[in-house]
C-alpha positions as CSV (number, residue, x, y, z in Angstrom):
1,M,-3.7,-5.4,-12.2
2,R,-5.9,-5.4,-9.7
3,L,-8.2,-2.0,-8.9
4,F,-9.6,-3.2,-5.4
5,G,-7.2,-4.5,-2.4
6,T,-8.1,-5.3,1.1
7,D,-10.2,-1.6,1.4
8,G,-11.2,-0.5,-2.3
9,I,-8.6,1.4,-4.3
10,R,-5.6,3.3,-2.8
11,A,-2.8,5.2,-5.1
12,P,-1.4,8.4,-4.8
13,F,-3.9,11.4,-6.9
14,G,-3.7,11.5,-10.5
15,D,-1.8,7.7,-11.1
16,Y,-3.5,4.7,-12.1
17,P,-6.1,3.8,-11.0
18,L,-6.6,7.3,-9.6
19,D,-6.1,9.0,-13.4
20,R,-9.2,11.1,-14.4
21,K,-10.2,8.4,-17.0
22,T,-10.3,5.5,-15.3
23,V,-12.1,7.2,-12.5
24,V,-15.0,8.4,-14.5
25,H,-14.9,5.0,-16.2
26,L,-15.4,3.6,-13.0
27,G,-18.2,5.9,-12.2
28,H,-19.7,4.9,-15.4
29,H,-19.7,1.5,-14.8
30,L,-21.3,1.5,-11.5
31,G,-24.0,4.0,-12.6
32,G,-24.5,1.6,-15.4
33,L,-24.6,-1.3,-13.3
34,L,-27.2,-0.1,-10.7
35,S,-29.0,1.4,-13.6
36,Q,-29.4,-2.5,-14.5
37,E,-31.4,-2.5,-10.9
38,V,-33.0,0.5,-10.5
39,G,-34.1,2.8,-12.9
40,S,-32.7,6.2,-12.0
41,P,-30.2,5.2,-9.2
42,T,-29.4,7.3,-6.4
43,V,-25.7,7.3,-5.3
44,V,-24.6,9.5,-2.2
45,M,-20.6,10.6,-1.8
46,G,-18.5,12.5,0.4
47,G,-14.8,11.9,1.3
48,D,-12.2,13.2,3.7
49,T,-10.2,16.6,3.6
50,R,-7.6,16.1,0.8
51,E,-7.3,18.7,-1.8
52,S,-7.8,15.7,-4.3
53,T,-10.8,14.9,-2.8
54,P,-13.6,17.3,-4.4
55,E,-12.0,16.5,-8.0
56,I,-12.2,12.6,-7.4
57,C,-16.0,12.8,-6.2
58,R,-16.4,15.5,-9.5
59,W,-14.9,13.0,-11.5
60,L,-16.9,10.1,-10.5
61,A,-20.3,12.6,-10.6
62,T,-18.9,12.8,-13.9
63,G,-19.1,8.9,-14.6
64,L,-22.6,8.3,-12.6
65,E,-24.1,10.7,-14.7
66,A,-23.5,9.0,-18.3
67,G,-24.1,6.0,-16.5
68,G,-27.7,6.8,-15.7
69,A,-27.2,7.8,-11.7
70,N,-27.9,10.4,-9.9
71,P,-25.2,12.0,-7.8
72,V,-25.1,13.2,-4.6
73,Y,-22.6,15.2,-2.5
74,G,-22.2,15.9,1.0
75,G,-18.7,17.4,0.9
76,V,-16.6,16.3,4.0
77,L,-17.7,13.6,5.3
78,P,-16.5,10.1,7.7
79,T,-16.1,6.9,5.9
80,P,-19.4,6.2,8.3
81,A,-21.3,8.9,7.4
82,V,-21.7,8.0,4.2
83,A,-22.6,4.3,4.8
84,N,-25.0,6.1,7.4
85,A,-26.4,8.8,4.8
86,V,-27.1,5.9,1.9
87,I,-29.4,4.1,5.2
88,Q,-30.9,7.2,5.7
89,S,-31.5,8.7,2.7
90,R,-32.4,4.7,1.3
91,A,-29.7,5.8,-1.8
92,D,-28.8,2.2,-4.4
93,A,-25.6,3.7,-3.5
94,G,-22.5,4.7,-1.6
95,V,-19.1,5.8,-2.2
96,S,-16.2,7.4,0.1
97,V,-13.2,9.0,-1.2
98,S,-10.4,8.8,1.0
99,A,-7.3,6.7,1.5
100,S,-7.8,6.6,5.1
101,H,-4.7,6.4,7.3
102,N,-2.8,7.1,4.6
103,P,-1.2,10.6,3.9
104,H,-1.6,12.9,1.3
105,P,-0.7,12.7,-1.8
106,Y,-2.7,9.6,-1.6
107,N,-6.4,9.1,-1.7
108,G,-8.7,6.1,-2.6
109,I,-12.2,5.0,-3.5
110,K,-14.6,2.7,-1.2
111,L,-18.0,1.5,-1.9
112,F,-21.2,0.6,-0.5
113,D,-24.3,-0.9,-1.0
114,G,-27.2,0.3,-0.9
115,S,-27.8,-1.7,3.2
116,G,-24.7,0.4,4.0
117,F,-22.4,-2.5,3.8
118,K,-19.3,-2.1,1.9
119,W,-19.1,-3.9,-1.7
120,S,-18.4,-7.6,-1.8
121,P,-15.3,-8.8,-3.2
122,E,-17.5,-10.3,-6.1
123,A,-19.0,-7.1,-7.2
124,E,-16.0,-5.2,-6.9
125,K,-14.8,-7.9,-9.3
126,T,-17.6,-7.0,-11.3
127,L,-16.9,-4.0,-11.6
128,E,-13.2,-4.5,-12.1
129,S,-14.1,-6.9,-15.1
130,L,-16.0,-4.1,-17.0
131,L,-13.2,-1.7,-16.4
132,H,-10.6,-3.9,-17.8
133,R,-12.7,-5.0,-20.7
134,Q,-13.9,-2.1,-22.1
135,N,-12.4,1.2,-23.4
136,P,-13.6,4.5,-21.6
137,Q,-15.4,7.1,-23.5
138,P,-14.5,10.8,-23.3
139,F,-17.2,13.0,-21.3
140,E,-17.7,16.2,-20.8
141,L,-16.5,17.2,-16.8
142,C,-20.0,18.5,-14.9
143,P,-19.9,21.4,-12.6
144,D,-18.3,22.0,-9.7
145,L,-20.3,19.8,-6.5
146,V,-22.1,22.1,-4.4
147,P,-22.2,19.4,-0.9
148,D,-25.3,18.6,0.4
149,S,-25.2,19.7,4.0
150,S,-28.0,17.6,5.3
151,L,-25.7,14.5,4.9
152,A,-23.5,15.8,7.3
153,K,-26.4,16.8,9.9
154,S,-28.3,13.5,9.4
155,Y,-25.2,11.6,10.8
156,L,-24.3,13.7,13.5
157,E,-28.2,13.4,14.5
158,T,-28.1,9.7,14.5
159,L,-24.9,9.5,16.7
160,R,-26.1,12.2,19.0
161,D,-29.5,10.8,19.2
162,R,-28.2,7.1,20.6
163,L,-27.0,9.1,23.9
164,G,-30.5,10.1,24.7
165,Q,-31.1,13.6,26.5
166,G,-29.0,15.9,28.2
167,R,-25.3,16.4,28.5
168,P,-24.3,12.8,30.0
169,F,-20.2,13.7,29.5
170,A,-20.5,16.3,32.0
171,G,-17.4,16.3,34.1
172,L,-14.8,14.4,31.8
173,R,-12.1,16.2,30.2
174,I,-11.2,15.0,26.7
175,V,-8.3,14.9,23.9
176,L,-9.7,14.5,20.5
177,D,-7.2,14.2,17.6
178,T,-9.0,14.3,14.5
179,A,-5.4,13.7,12.2
180,N,-6.3,16.9,10.1
181,G,-9.4,14.1,8.6
182,A,-12.6,13.7,8.2
183,A,-13.6,13.8,11.6
184,T,-12.5,17.1,12.1
185,P,-16.1,18.8,11.5
186,F,-18.1,16.5,13.5
187,A,-15.7,15.3,16.8
188,E,-15.2,18.6,19.1
189,P,-19.0,20.1,18.9
190,L,-20.4,16.5,18.8
191,F,-18.5,15.7,22.3
192,R,-19.2,19.7,23.4
193,A,-22.7,19.5,23.2
194,L,-22.4,16.4,25.0
195,G,-21.0,18.2,28.0
196,A,-17.1,16.9,28.0
197,D,-14.3,19.3,28.5
198,I,-12.4,19.2,25.0
199,V,-8.8,19.5,23.8
200,A,-8.8,19.7,20.5
201,I,-5.6,18.4,18.3
202,G,-5.0,17.6,15.1
203,N,-8.1,19.6,14.0
204,R,-6.7,21.9,10.8
205,P,-6.5,20.4,7.7
206,D,-4.6,22.2,5.1
207,G,-5.5,19.8,2.0
208,H,-2.0,18.0,2.5
209,N,-1.7,17.6,6.3
210,I,-4.1,14.2,6.6
211,N,-2.6,11.8,9.0
212,A,0.7,14.2,9.5
213,E,2.5,13.1,12.7
214,C,-1.3,13.1,13.8
215,G,-4.2,10.9,14.4
216,S,-3.9,7.4,14.7
217,T,-1.1,6.3,13.1
218,V,0.7,8.8,15.1
219,P,-0.9,8.7,18.3
220,D,2.1,10.2,20.1
221,A,0.2,14.0,20.5
222,M,-2.8,12.6,21.8
223,V,-0.9,10.5,24.4
224,A,1.1,13.6,25.0
225,A,-1.7,15.7,25.5
226,V,-3.6,13.4,27.8
227,V,-0.9,13.8,30.7
228,D,-0.3,17.5,30.0
229,H,-4.0,18.2,30.3
230,D,-4.5,15.8,33.1
231,A,-7.3,14.8,30.5
232,D,-9.7,11.5,31.5
233,L,-9.7,10.2,27.7
234,G,-7.7,10.3,25.0
235,V,-9.1,9.3,21.1
236,A,-6.8,9.7,18.0
237,F,-9.5,8.9,14.6
238,D,-7.6,8.0,11.6
239,G,-8.3,10.6,8.6
240,D,-11.5,9.5,7.4
241,A,-12.2,8.4,10.7
242,D,-13.6,4.8,10.5
243,R,-11.0,3.5,13.4
244,A,-10.3,4.8,16.7
245,L,-7.3,4.3,19.2
246,F,-7.3,5.5,22.7
247,A,-5.3,6.5,25.9
248,D,-6.1,6.1,29.3
249,E,-6.0,8.8,32.2
250,Q,-2.0,7.7,32.7
251,G,-1.2,8.4,28.9
252,Q,-1.4,4.8,28.1
253,L,-1.8,4.1,24.7
254,R,-5.3,1.5,24.4
255,D,-5.8,-0.2,20.8
256,G,-9.3,-1.9,19.0
257,D,-8.6,-5.3,21.2
258,A,-9.0,-3.3,24.6
259,M,-11.8,-1.3,23.6
260,L,-13.4,-5.0,22.1
261,F,-12.7,-6.0,25.3
262,A,-14.6,-3.8,27.6
263,W,-17.6,-3.3,24.9
264,A,-18.3,-7.1,25.2
265,R,-17.8,-7.3,28.9
266,Y,-20.4,-4.0,29.1
267,L,-22.9,-5.7,26.4
268,Q,-22.6,-9.4,28.5
269,A,-23.4,-7.6,31.9
270,G,-26.6,-5.9,30.1
271,G,-28.0,-9.3,29.0
272,R,-26.9,-7.8,25.4
273,L,-24.4,-9.9,24.0
274,S,-26.3,-12.9,22.1
275,P,-24.7,-15.2,21.6
276,P,-21.9,-15.1,23.8
277,S,-18.8,-14.0,21.3
278,I,-17.5,-11.7,19.4
279,V,-15.5,-11.5,15.9
280,A,-12.0,-10.5,16.2
281,T,-9.1,-11.1,13.4
282,S,-6.0,-13.0,13.5
283,M,-3.9,-9.9,14.7
284,S,-6.1,-9.8,17.5
285,N,-3.9,-9.8,20.3
286,L,-3.7,-13.7,22.6
287,G,-4.4,-11.8,25.6
288,L,-8.3,-10.5,23.9
289,E,-8.8,-14.5,23.8
290,R,-7.8,-15.0,27.2
291,A,-9.4,-12.3,28.8
292,L,-12.9,-12.8,27.7
293,Q,-12.6,-17.0,28.1
294,V,-12.3,-16.1,31.6
295,L,-16.0,-14.0,30.8
296,N,-17.1,-17.2,28.9
297,I,-17.3,-15.3,26.0
298,G,-16.0,-16.5,23.0
299,V,-13.2,-15.2,20.3
300,V,-14.1,-15.9,16.2
301,R,-11.1,-15.8,14.2
302,C,-10.8,-14.0,11.2
303,D,-9.1,-12.7,7.9
304,V,-8.0,-8.9,8.5
305,G,-10.1,-6.1,7.1
306,D,-13.6,-4.6,9.0
307,R,-15.0,-5.6,6.1
308,T,-14.2,-9.5,6.2
309,V,-15.0,-9.2,10.0
310,V,-18.9,-7.2,9.0
311,A,-19.2,-10.8,6.6
312,T,-17.9,-12.8,9.2
313,M,-20.1,-11.5,12.4
314,R,-23.0,-11.5,9.6
315,D,-22.5,-14.6,8.8
316,R,-22.6,-16.0,12.8
317,S,-24.9,-13.4,13.8
318,I,-22.5,-12.2,16.2
319,H,-23.3,-8.7,16.9
320,L,-19.5,-6.8,18.2
321,G,-16.6,-7.1,16.4
322,G,-13.4,-5.2,15.5
323,E,-9.8,-4.8,14.7
324,Q,-6.6,-4.2,16.9
325,S,-6.2,-1.1,14.7
326,G,-9.4,0.2,16.0
327,H,-12.5,-0.7,13.3
328,L,-15.0,-1.7,15.8
329,V,-18.2,-2.6,14.8
330,H,-21.7,-3.1,16.6
331,L,-24.4,-4.4,14.2
332,G,-27.3,-2.8,16.5
333,T,-25.8,0.6,15.3
334,S,-24.0,0.7,12.2
335,T,-22.8,-1.3,9.1
336,T,-18.7,-0.4,8.9
337,G,-16.2,0.9,11.2
338,D,-16.8,3.7,12.6
339,G,-14.5,5.8,15.2
340,L,-17.0,8.9,16.8
341,A,-19.3,5.7,17.2
342,T,-16.4,3.8,19.3
343,A,-15.6,7.2,20.9
344,L,-19.2,8.1,22.0
345,Q,-19.4,4.0,22.9
346,M,-16.2,4.1,24.7
347,T,-17.0,7.5,26.7
348,K,-20.7,6.1,27.4
349,I,-18.9,2.9,29.7
350,L,-16.6,4.9,30.9
351,Q,-19.0,7.6,32.9
352,E,-21.8,4.8,33.4
353,A,-18.2,3.0,35.6
354,Q,-17.4,6.1,37.5
355,V,-14.0,4.7,37.2
356,P,-10.5,5.3,35.8
357,L,-9.9,3.9,32.2
358,S,-6.7,1.9,33.1
359,V,-9.6,0.2,36.1
360,L,-11.7,-0.3,33.5
361,L,-9.3,-2.0,31.5
362,Q,-7.3,-3.6,34.7
363,D,-8.5,-7.2,33.4
364,F,-7.8,-7.0,30.2
365,R,-3.6,-8.2,29.5
366,R,-1.9,-7.8,26.2
367,F,0.6,-10.7,25.4
368,P,3.9,-9.5,24.4
369,Q,3.5,-8.9,20.5
370,V,6.5,-8.3,17.9
371,L,4.5,-6.7,14.3
372,Q,7.1,-6.1,11.7
373,N,6.5,-5.2,8.1
374,I,8.7,-6.0,5.3
375,Q,9.3,-4.7,1.7
376,V,8.5,-7.3,-0.8
377,A,8.9,-7.5,-4.4
378,S,6.7,-9.9,-5.4
379,K,4.1,-11.0,-3.3
380,P,3.8,-15.4,-3.8
381,D,1.9,-17.4,-1.5
382,L,3.9,-17.5,1.8
383,K,3.8,-21.1,2.4
384,T,5.7,-21.7,-0.9
385,L,8.3,-20.5,0.0
386,P,10.8,-23.0,1.5
387,R,13.4,-21.1,3.5
388,V,9.7,-19.1,5.1
389,A,8.2,-22.4,5.5
390,E,11.0,-24.1,7.3
391,A,11.2,-20.7,9.6
392,A,7.7,-20.6,10.6
393,A,7.4,-24.6,11.2
394,E,10.7,-23.9,13.6
395,V,8.6,-20.8,15.4
396,E,5.6,-22.4,15.8
397,N,6.8,-25.6,17.4
398,R,9.1,-23.5,20.0
399,L,5.9,-21.4,20.8
400,G,3.5,-24.5,21.3
401,D,0.3,-22.9,22.4
402,Q,1.4,-20.2,24.3
403,G,1.8,-17.8,21.2
404,R,0.9,-17.4,18.2
405,L,2.3,-16.5,14.5
406,V,0.7,-14.7,11.8
407,L,2.2,-14.4,8.3
408,R,0.2,-12.1,6.1
409,Y,0.4,-9.6,3.0
410,S,-0.7,-6.1,2.8
411,G,-3.5,-5.8,1.1
412,T,-2.8,-2.5,-0.1
413,E,1.3,-1.9,0.5
414,P,4.0,-4.2,-0.9
415,L,4.7,-5.2,2.0
416,A,4.7,-8.6,3.9
417,R,3.7,-8.5,7.7
418,V,5.1,-10.8,10.4
419,M,3.0,-11.0,14.2
420,I,4.4,-13.2,16.6
421,E,2.8,-13.0,20.3
422,G,4.2,-14.8,23.4
423,L,5.3,-14.7,27.0
424,E,8.7,-13.2,26.6
425,M,9.5,-10.3,24.2
426,E,13.2,-11.1,24.0
427,E,12.8,-14.8,22.5
428,I,9.8,-13.6,20.3
429,E,12.1,-10.9,18.9
430,F,14.7,-13.6,17.8
431,L,12.1,-15.8,16.7
432,A,10.7,-13.2,14.5
433,S,14.1,-12.6,13.1
434,L,14.0,-16.0,11.9
435,I,11.0,-15.1,9.9
436,I,12.5,-11.6,8.4
437,N,15.5,-13.1,7.2
438,A,13.8,-16.0,5.3
439,I,11.2,-13.0,3.6
440,R,13.7,-11.2,2.5
441,D,16.1,-13.8,1.4
442,E,12.9,-15.2,-0.4
443,V,10.9,-11.6,-2.1
444,G,12.2,-9.3,0.0
445,E,12.8,-5.8,-1.7
446,P,16.0,-5.4,-3.6
447,Q,18.4,-2.8,-1.3
448,D,20.2,0.0,-3.0
């Protein structure tokens, strides 16, 4: 059974592979692998606000110490803050304990290398093979961990320094929905220090309510608050704050594609987009390509996942990329998706433009899009399923060059994802039904 999915390990707390034995064993082998390269490696750890996060970090620390590593615990930290801590403290690896946008009781583990980038699939496979091959040893748990507050402080200083001195956001009213997650201790004080008038929601974590009817997975409250408070901008983070979605002053939700358009155009206008291209995933809207094409900015497509986005950016020497879900990365300032950094950048662009966000994005037009998830009992290659292949061929023939079809499985859940874009919503909804019915016939989860 695979441990690592598209973005690390995820499972309900206490269930395999997030049970005590497996997590301690993981830490032990991680520490051992690092010790083969460095005499006494340092591993920084932090995570979101789930009640299980400190205990998982304790299990990891127990294993890391047994493997010869020195764990440093930062307490509640956004995932990008862990990556930042690796770089700033010159650590040898980092571990973020979070299930990102998933609800309680799920949790997860994400690994970073000594350069602050997510571990490669090859490195994960090496670690996974050790876990499957060797029986775990019993280790006495280390004492409760005491957070090192300097990691959070360093992350805040890194973000703040990018904006220079003063209060550049004075005069802006911004709604911040921190999903009762890792952004909660950071977002409001950061934006207030920069001069913004803040309306904070989703900012009362209790260990269980992370992503619960709030944040980027359920941005309705953020959108409503923008309208109710006559705000200039709304931002909704996910549980570990590595992504963000936005709302303009009219209460219209804006996703990562819209932000990529605004950021790419801003960089191009300042002569800082070289080469003149960005990286987007197969799920990004066709409207992004068309809008950037007008500006002579290319779009390089890749598979989903911000790790894949970053790998493609590094391979092509492209500096900006991201996902529709709100994972945006600028390699000049970060090594992974960073919701707080994206929110700061979008607010800076908005303030400098001196126009409302709806006007700033008026040249970006989304193609109608249908995105459906189908529960599946197994995940065979979709191209090998006759009914699915036949339906896909029919859909692509009818779309021609005026739309796109993307079929894929979720990397972390038992779901098949169907995405269709085209000129007319009614037509693509019908075409989506052809694909959905074919998938259900072939590999759909049996209904009670």
